[in-house]
Every structure is written in structure tokens, then in C-alpha cells.
C-alpha positions as CSV (number, residue, x, y, z in Angstrom):
1,M,194.6,57.0,-37.6
2,H,193.1,59.0,-34.8
3,T,191.9,62.6,-35.8
4,P,192.3,64.9,-32.8
5,V,189.7,67.4,-31.9
6,L,190.5,71.1,-31.9
7,L,194.0,70.4,-33.4
8,K,194.4,73.8,-34.9
9,E,193.4,75.5,-31.7
10,V,195.7,73.4,-29.5
11,I,198.7,74.0,-31.8
12,G,197.9,77.7,-31.9
13,L,197.8,78.0,-28.1
14,L,200.8,75.8,-27.4
15,D,202.8,77.4,-30.3
16,P,205.5,74.6,-30.3
17,K,208.9,75.6,-31.8
18,E,212.0,73.7,-32.9
19,G,213.9,72.2,-30.0
20,E,211.2,72.5,-27.3
21,I,209.9,69.8,-25.0
22,F,206.2,69.1,-24.5
23,I,204.1,66.6,-22.6
24,D,200.8,65.2,-23.9
25,A,199.5,64.0,-20.6
26,T,196.5,62.2,-22.1
27,V,198.0,61.0,-25.5
28,N,195.2,58.7,-26.5
29,G,195.6,58.1,-30.3
30,G,198.5,60.5,-30.5
31,G,197.2,63.0,-33.0
32,H,198.1,66.0,-30.9
33,A,201.5,64.6,-30.0
34,R,202.4,63.9,-33.6
35,A,201.4,67.4,-34.6
36,I,203.5,68.9,-31.8
37,A,206.4,66.5,-32.6
38,E,206.4,67.7,-36.2
39,R,206.9,71.3,-35.0
40,V,209.5,70.7,-32.4
41,G,211.6,68.7,-34.9
42,L,214.4,66.2,-34.1
43,T,215.9,68.5,-31.6
44,G,212.7,68.7,-29.6
45,K,210.7,66.0,-27.8
46,V,207.2,65.0,-26.9
47,I,206.5,62.8,-23.9
48,G,203.1,61.1,-24.5
49,V,201.4,59.6,-21.5
50,D,198.3,57.4,-21.3
51,W,196.9,55.0,-18.8
52,D,195.6,52.7,-21.5
53,C,198.6,50.5,-22.6
54,D,196.6,49.3,-25.7
55,L,196.6,52.9,-27.0
56,I,200.3,53.3,-26.2
57,K,201.0,50.2,-28.2
58,K,198.9,51.3,-31.1
59,S,200.5,54.8,-31.1
60,S,203.9,53.3,-30.9
61,I,203.2,51.2,-34.0
62,T,201.8,54.3,-35.9
63,N,204.9,56.3,-34.9
64,R,207.3,53.6,-36.0
65,E,205.5,53.1,-39.3
66,S,205.6,56.9,-39.9
67,K,209.2,57.1,-38.8
68,I,208.5,59.5,-35.9
69,T,211.3,59.3,-33.5
70,N,210.9,62.3,-31.2
71,I,207.9,61.0,-29.2
72,D,208.5,59.0,-26.1
73,L,205.3,57.1,-25.2
74,V,204.7,56.1,-21.6
75,C,202.0,53.8,-20.2
76,D,201.3,55.5,-17.0
77,N,198.9,58.0,-15.4
78,Y,199.4,61.8,-15.6
79,V,199.4,62.0,-11.8
80,N,202.9,60.5,-12.1
81,L,204.3,63.3,-14.3
82,R,206.9,64.3,-11.8
83,K,208.4,60.7,-11.7
84,I,208.0,60.4,-15.5
85,T,210.1,63.5,-16.1
86,E,212.6,62.7,-13.4
87,D,213.2,59.3,-15.0
88,R,214.0,61.0,-18.2
89,D,216.1,63.7,-16.6
90,I,213.8,66.5,-17.9
91,Q,214.1,69.6,-15.8
92,H,211.9,71.9,-17.9
93,V,209.0,71.6,-20.4
94,D,207.7,74.2,-22.7
95,G,204.1,73.1,-22.5
96,I,201.7,70.4,-21.3
97,L,198.5,69.3,-22.9
98,F,195.7,67.6,-21.0
99,D,192.8,66.5,-23.2
100,F,190.1,65.3,-20.8
101,G,187.5,64.6,-23.5
102,F,186.1,61.1,-23.7
103,S,187.9,58.8,-26.1
104,S,186.1,57.6,-29.2
105,Y,188.3,54.5,-29.2
106,H,186.8,53.4,-25.9
107,V,183.3,53.7,-27.4
108,D,184.1,52.3,-30.8
109,A,186.7,49.7,-30.4
110,S,187.9,48.9,-26.9
111,G,185.6,46.0,-26.2
112,R,185.3,47.1,-22.5
113,G,181.6,48.0,-22.3
114,F,181.8,51.7,-22.9
115,S,179.2,51.6,-25.7
116,F,175.5,50.6,-25.7
117,L,175.9,49.7,-29.3
118,R,177.2,46.2,-28.8
119,D,176.9,43.3,-26.4
120,E,180.2,43.1,-24.6
121,P,181.5,42.7,-21.0
122,L,180.8,45.7,-18.8
123,D,184.3,46.6,-17.7
124,M,184.6,50.3,-18.3
125,R,188.2,50.7,-17.0
126,I,190.6,52.8,-19.0
127,A,193.4,50.7,-17.7
128,P,192.0,47.2,-17.4
129,R,195.3,45.9,-16.0
130,I,194.7,47.9,-12.8
131,T,192.4,46.1,-10.3
132,N,191.1,47.5,-7.0
């Protein structure tokens, strides 16, 4: 399971409470989102957004296995937050987290050429389904 960086600090600054709605705009492995979801409870909600659909699938499996039901994972880009919230009829959120750090998943396991440690195709796209 993904271990988020600065979890204590993020939770301290966001200070999520029962019933609140948060967006994790760069959900990655879902560690921050799960910690927030725990604090907002079943009456609250976390929208987790990531451009990498592989990470969304992995987080969905982890959430299902952990019986976490108050995280809505979306494979999309945070630039589309307005549409994402409109599609879910969300008028107000209590906080948004953007974690712009580089993902260890992409270095360690993605197989997309982010690491010099192995011989693999040099792709380096976070969302390989997107072509230009």
C-alpha cells in the first residue's frame, strides 16, 4: 500500500471533519484520500482524481478490499475539476489537496521508462492512453 508523504501535516492543515467533502486532485496511491475519508466518515466524501488510470484501478481495488465506500475515484486530469464536480452535483467542497510531488510508483513499477534502474521502453507519459 502507498505510504503518503507528509500525511500528518496534510491532515493537520486540511483538518477534515465528519460530513465534509474533499477533493484529492492528484490521488496517486490514495493514501491521503483514505486518511481524509476516515475523518469525514460515511456522511462525508472524497473525490480522488488522477490522470493515470492504472493508479485509479489499483486504488479502487485497495478501497474495495478495505471496505472504504466514501471515496469516488475518477480517471481524469485536475484541470477538469469543474466538470468533475458538476457531474457529481457538488456545489461546495471543504478542501482540495494537490500533491505535485513525483510518484514513486512511476519510478518503481510503472514500466514506462521513468527510471534509469531498468531497461524498459522510454514512454514517460503519466497517462499513456493519451496520445498527441
